[in-house]
N, C-alpha and C positions, 0 to 999 in steps of 0.2 A: 504494500500500500504506500502510495506517495504521501509525503508530508504536505500539509496545507500551510500556506503563508500568504498574508495579505500585505502588500506594500502600499504605503501612503507617503507621498512627498519624498521618495527615495529611501525610505526606511521601512523596515519590517514592523508591522503593528505587533507589539508584544502580547503574549498570551494573556497577561493580566488585563489588557484592554477589553477582552471578551468577558464581561462580568458573568455571563451565564453561557454554557456550552450550546444551548439551543439557539442563541443569536448567531453563533458561528455556523450552525447547521442551516439556519434560514438563509444566511449569506451564500452558503454553498448551494442551496436549493435554487436561489435566484440565478447564480452563475450557470448552473446546469440547465436552467430554463431560459437563458438569455435569448432575447428576440421573440420569445413566446409571450402569450398573454394569459397566464394562469389566473382564473378567478379565485377570489378569496375562499370560496367554498371548497375548491380543490386543495388549496394550501392547508386549510383547516383539516380536511380529511386525511391528507398525507401526514400531517404532524400529530394530530389529536383525533384519531379515528373513533375512539370509544368515549370521547368526552362530550358532555352536554354542549350543544352548539353555542349557547350564550357564553358559557364559561370558556370554550375554545376561542371564541372571538375576543374575549377580554384578555386571555393569555396572549393571543396573537398580537394585539395592540401593544402590550407590554414588551414583548420580544422584538417587535418591529421598531419600537422606539429605542430599545437597546442597540439594535443594529445601526440605526441612524446615528446614535452617539459614538459608535465605534468608527463608522465611515466618515462622519462629518462632525468630529468633536468640537470644532470651532464655531458651529452654528448656535444661534440662540434657540431657546425652547420654542417649539411649535413652528419653526421655519420649514418651508417646503423641502422635502427630501430631493436632492439633485440627481441621485443615481437610480432611484426607483420611483417611477411615475405610477401614481395610483389614480385611476379614473373610475370612480364609482366602486365597483366590486372587482375590478381587474387591475393587476399589477404587472409592470414591465421594467425589467432591470436593464439599464443602459450605462455601462461603465465609462463610456466616452462622453457622456453628457456634461459632466463637471469640467 
């Protein structure tokens, strides 16, 4: 298995930046689905298949915010995510957008 590393500004993002492993997994999920438009329901089903839908959605929001903090730690709270576009229920990862 290959090692996973995220580079930001010419430096590797340290493991400590990933406050929870699931945020790292969500990033990997988005990179694997780059150029696709996975709806939130599919993401929730892939990550929390047996979870109550409302609870899964709340967990997703928390993990998604954590991912944004890792990728764009310099942004102020509630700023738009530059690398993952969310249009309604659909998400699209674009690493070249920023």
